[in-house]
C-alpha positions as CSV (number, residue, x, y, z in Angstrom):
1,S,31.1,-54.2,-21.9
2,I,31.8,-54.2,-25.5
3,L,29.6,-51.2,-26.2
4,K,31.1,-47.9,-27.1
5,R,29.6,-45.9,-24.2
6,A,31.1,-48.1,-21.6
7,N,34.5,-48.2,-23.5
8,N,34.6,-44.4,-23.7
9,T,33.8,-44.2,-20.0
10,M,36.5,-46.8,-19.2
11,K,39.1,-44.8,-21.1
12,I,38.1,-41.6,-19.2
13,C,38.4,-43.5,-15.9
14,L,41.7,-45.0,-16.6
15,D,43.1,-41.7,-17.8
16,E,41.9,-40.0,-14.6
17,L,43.5,-42.8,-12.5
18,S,46.7,-42.6,-14.6
19,Q,46.3,-46.3,-15.3
20,K,48.0,-47.3,-18.6
21,D,49.4,-50.8,-18.4
22,I,46.6,-52.9,-17.0
23,S,44.7,-55.9,-18.1
24,I,41.4,-55.1,-19.8
25,K,38.7,-57.7,-20.5
26,Y,35.8,-56.9,-22.7
27,D,32.7,-59.1,-22.4
28,W,29.4,-58.9,-24.0
29,R,27.7,-60.2,-20.9
30,L,28.3,-56.8,-19.3
31,N,26.3,-55.1,-22.1
32,E,23.1,-53.2,-21.4
33,R,20.0,-55.3,-21.6
34,H,18.5,-55.9,-25.1
35,Y,15.2,-54.0,-25.5
36,G,13.8,-56.1,-28.3
37,K,11.5,-54.2,-30.6
38,L,12.2,-51.0,-28.6
39,Q,15.9,-51.2,-29.8
40,G,16.8,-47.9,-31.6
41,L,13.7,-46.0,-30.4
42,N,14.0,-43.2,-27.9
43,K,11.5,-43.2,-24.9
44,S,9.1,-40.8,-26.6
45,E,9.0,-42.7,-29.9
46,A,8.4,-46.0,-28.0
47,A,5.7,-44.3,-25.9
48,K,3.9,-43.2,-29.0
49,I,3.8,-46.8,-30.3
50,Y,3.2,-48.7,-27.1
51,G,2.0,-46.2,-24.5
52,E,3.9,-44.6,-21.6
53,K,2.5,-47.1,-19.0
54,Q,3.6,-50.1,-21.0
55,I,7.1,-48.6,-21.7
56,L,7.5,-47.9,-18.0
57,E,6.6,-51.5,-17.1
58,W,9.0,-52.9,-19.7
59,R,11.8,-50.6,-18.5
60,R,11.4,-50.9,-14.8
61,S,9.9,-54.4,-14.1
62,Y,12.2,-57.3,-13.1
63,D,10.8,-60.0,-15.2
64,T,8.8,-58.5,-18.1
65,A,10.7,-58.1,-21.4
66,P,9.6,-56.0,-24.3
67,P,8.4,-57.8,-27.5
68,P,11.3,-59.7,-29.0
69,L,12.9,-58.9,-32.4
70,D,12.3,-61.4,-35.2
71,D,15.5,-63.4,-36.0
72,S,15.4,-61.7,-39.4
73,D,15.3,-58.2,-38.1
74,N,18.6,-56.4,-38.9
75,R,18.6,-54.9,-35.3
76,H,19.0,-58.4,-33.9
77,P,22.5,-58.8,-32.4
78,K,23.3,-61.8,-34.6
79,F,23.8,-59.3,-37.5
80,D,26.2,-57.1,-35.5
81,K,29.9,-57.6,-36.0
82,L,30.4,-57.1,-32.2
83,Y,28.9,-60.5,-31.7
84,E,30.4,-62.5,-34.5
85,K,32.4,-64.7,-32.1
86,I,29.4,-65.4,-29.9
87,D,27.2,-68.4,-30.4
88,F,24.0,-66.9,-31.9
89,S,21.9,-69.1,-29.6
90,Q,23.2,-67.1,-26.6
91,L,22.2,-63.7,-28.1
92,P,18.9,-62.3,-26.9
93,S,16.0,-61.0,-29.0
94,S,14.7,-59.1,-25.9
95,E,15.6,-59.1,-22.2
96,S,14.1,-58.3,-18.9
97,L,16.3,-57.4,-16.0
98,K,15.9,-61.0,-14.9
99,D,17.3,-62.2,-18.2
100,T,20.2,-59.7,-18.0
101,E,20.9,-61.1,-14.5
102,R,21.0,-64.6,-15.9
103,R,23.4,-63.5,-18.6
104,F,25.7,-61.6,-16.3
105,M,25.9,-63.8,-13.2
106,P,28.0,-66.6,-14.8
107,L,30.6,-64.0,-15.6
108,W,30.6,-62.8,-12.0
109,N,30.6,-66.3,-10.5
110,N,33.2,-67.9,-12.9
111,E,35.6,-65.0,-13.6
112,I,35.2,-61.7,-11.8
113,S,34.7,-63.0,-8.3
114,I,37.5,-65.5,-8.7
115,N,39.9,-62.7,-9.6
116,I,38.7,-60.6,-6.6
117,K,39.4,-63.6,-4.3
118,F,42.9,-63.8,-5.7
119,G,43.4,-60.2,-4.6
120,A,42.7,-58.3,-7.8
121,T,41.0,-54.9,-7.7
122,I,38.3,-54.9,-10.4
123,M,36.7,-51.9,-12.1
124,I,33.5,-53.0,-13.9
125,V,32.4,-50.5,-16.5
126,A,29.0,-51.5,-17.7
127,H,25.4,-50.3,-18.1
128,G,22.5,-49.6,-15.8
129,N,20.8,-52.9,-16.0
130,S,23.9,-55.1,-15.9
131,L,25.0,-53.1,-12.9
132,R,21.6,-53.4,-11.3
133,A,21.9,-57.2,-11.7
134,L,25.2,-57.2,-9.8
135,I,24.0,-54.8,-7.1
136,K,20.8,-57.0,-6.7
137,Y,23.1,-60.0,-6.0
138,L,25.6,-58.2,-3.8
139,D,23.1,-56.4,-1.7
140,N,20.6,-59.3,-1.7
141,I,17.8,-57.0,-3.1
142,S,14.4,-58.7,-3.7
143,D,12.8,-58.9,-7.1
144,K,10.2,-56.4,-6.0
145,E,12.7,-53.9,-4.5
146,I,15.1,-53.9,-7.4
147,I,12.6,-52.0,-9.6
148,R,13.2,-48.9,-7.4
149,L,17.0,-49.0,-7.7
150,N,18.3,-46.3,-10.0
151,I,22.0,-46.1,-10.8
152,P,23.1,-42.6,-11.8
153,T,25.0,-42.5,-15.1
154,G,28.7,-41.6,-15.0
155,I,29.1,-41.6,-11.2
156,P,31.6,-44.2,-9.8
157,L,30.2,-46.7,-7.3
158,V,32.7,-48.4,-5.1
159,Y,32.0,-51.7,-3.3
160,E,34.4,-52.9,-0.6
161,L,33.9,-56.7,-0.1
162,D,34.9,-59.1,2.7
163,N,36.7,-62.4,2.1
164,N,33.4,-64.0,1.2
165,L,32.6,-61.2,-1.3
166,K,29.9,-59.8,0.9
167,P,29.7,-56.0,0.9
168,L,31.3,-54.3,3.8
169,K,30.3,-50.9,2.5
170,H,29.7,-49.1,-0.7
171,Y,29.9,-45.4,-1.7
């Protein structure tokens, strides 16, 4: 991810593993999903505006995104320097988990999985929803079942994969 929380976590992990001279790739497609008009609000602020039931649906459903930001809203990613090298047409105004999965999976299919097939050990430091998208794919979790998957923050999750990149086990 290119977001600070993931980068801080990555630095902690690499320090704990005594890894100094390794290749690091930052990619915005690992970022947390974009919460549209909820961006910058905490859960209680959002619930006061939209209601707790609606917030829960937006946060936990697979294919329902919060209301999108207007293109002119200064919270839109096109105004953030982190995304200045990204084609603005690729940047979301709001995302569901399904949208996050669509954003992330080309990175998995075209880069990460290829490196794993060539024998690389990969550490993905990302966010709850981008990781949920990957786990949905790896564990073949249905659209309905994925809404119940919760990934604890800050706890490493290891996947051991076979030659076809199917999970042998995870812990």
